[in-house]
C-alpha positions as CSV (number, residue, x, y, z in Angstrom):
1,M,159.5,-35.7,145.6
2,I,157.7,-37.0,142.4
3,P,159.3,-35.8,139.1
4,S,157.1,-33.3,137.3
5,S,157.4,-35.3,134.2
6,L,155.2,-37.9,135.8
7,L,152.2,-35.6,135.9
8,S,152.8,-34.0,132.5
9,E,154.4,-36.3,129.8
10,E,153.6,-39.5,128.0
11,P,153.8,-42.4,128.9
12,Y,153.6,-41.4,132.5
13,R,150.8,-39.2,132.3
14,G,148.2,-42.1,132.4
15,L,149.9,-43.8,135.4
16,P,147.4,-44.2,138.4
17,G,148.1,-41.5,141.0
18,E,149.0,-44.3,143.6
19,S,151.7,-45.6,141.3
20,K,153.1,-42.0,141.2
21,L,153.1,-41.9,145.0
22,L,154.9,-45.1,145.2
23,Y,157.4,-44.3,142.8
24,G,158.0,-41.1,145.0
25,H,158.5,-43.3,148.1
26,L,160.8,-45.6,146.2
27,L,163.0,-42.5,145.1
28,G,163.3,-41.6,148.7
29,L,164.3,-45.3,149.5
30,L,166.9,-44.8,146.5
31,R,168.5,-41.9,148.3
32,L,168.9,-43.8,151.4
33,S,170.4,-46.8,149.4
34,A,172.8,-44.4,147.7
35,Q,174.2,-43.3,151.0
36,D,174.6,-47.0,152.3
37,T,178.2,-48.0,152.5
38,T,177.8,-51.5,153.5
39,G,176.7,-52.6,149.9
40,H,173.3,-54.2,151.3
41,W,171.3,-51.9,148.9
42,K,173.5,-52.7,145.7
43,A,173.0,-55.3,143.1
44,D,175.7,-55.5,140.5
45,G,177.2,-52.4,141.9
46,R,174.1,-50.4,141.1
47,P,171.8,-48.8,143.8
48,C,168.4,-50.6,144.3
49,V,165.4,-50.4,146.6
50,S,163.5,-53.2,148.4
51,L,159.8,-53.1,149.3
52,S,157.2,-55.8,149.5
53,R,153.7,-55.5,148.2
54,A,152.2,-55.9,151.6
55,S,154.3,-53.0,152.9
56,A,153.4,-50.9,149.8
57,G,149.8,-51.8,150.6
58,R,150.0,-50.5,154.1
59,L,151.8,-47.5,152.9
60,L,149.1,-46.5,150.3
61,H,146.1,-48.0,152.3
62,C,145.2,-50.5,149.8
63,Q,145.0,-54.2,149.3
64,R,148.3,-56.2,148.4
65,E,146.8,-57.2,145.2
66,K,146.2,-53.5,144.2
67,A,149.8,-52.7,145.2
68,A,151.0,-55.5,143.1
69,G,149.2,-53.7,140.1
70,L,150.8,-50.4,140.9
71,F,154.3,-52.1,140.8
72,A,153.5,-53.6,137.5
73,A,152.2,-50.3,136.1
74,L,155.6,-48.9,136.9
75,E,157.6,-51.7,135.4
76,R,155.5,-51.5,132.1
77,C,156.3,-47.8,131.7
78,G,160.0,-48.5,132.4
79,L,160.3,-46.8,135.7
80,L,161.0,-49.9,137.7
81,E,163.3,-52.7,136.7
82,P,163.4,-56.0,138.9
83,V,166.8,-57.1,140.0
84,P,167.3,-60.4,138.1
85,G,167.7,-63.6,140.0
86,Q,165.2,-63.2,142.8
87,S,162.9,-65.8,144.3
88,N,159.2,-65.1,144.9
89,G,157.7,-64.7,148.4
90,K,159.8,-61.8,149.8
91,A,160.2,-58.1,149.1
92,R,161.7,-57.7,145.7
93,R,164.5,-55.4,144.9
94,Y,164.2,-53.2,142.1
95,Y,166.4,-50.7,140.1
96,L,164.6,-47.4,139.6
97,N,165.0,-45.6,136.3
98,L,164.4,-41.9,136.0
99,P,161.6,-40.7,133.8
100,R,162.8,-40.1,130.1
101,P,162.8,-36.5,129.3
102,K,160.9,-35.3,126.5
103,E,163.1,-34.5,123.4
104,P,162.8,-30.9,122.3
105,N,161.6,-31.9,118.7
106,E,158.8,-34.1,120.1
107,L,155.4,-32.9,120.1
């Protein structure tokens, strides 16, 4: 499920639709990682997800380069945070951040 705030609130409203779909898929992976008892899906004790750009491209029927841009868009607005200390070339691991709710006094 994609949080409704990604559809209606800033700074998420301007995200490409494919980025929102990718985020929804990553949330599903996060649910699986939270249930994992082996620790494989944890970094520093915090649940994380892993998905390569090539796999994301196949999932969303786009080129790997476009998938990389979708990951970058999610990082820029704070929804994805790379797990530190990773080497390039393989699927990267990410912490997922939940959308920041709008404050009641914000316009």
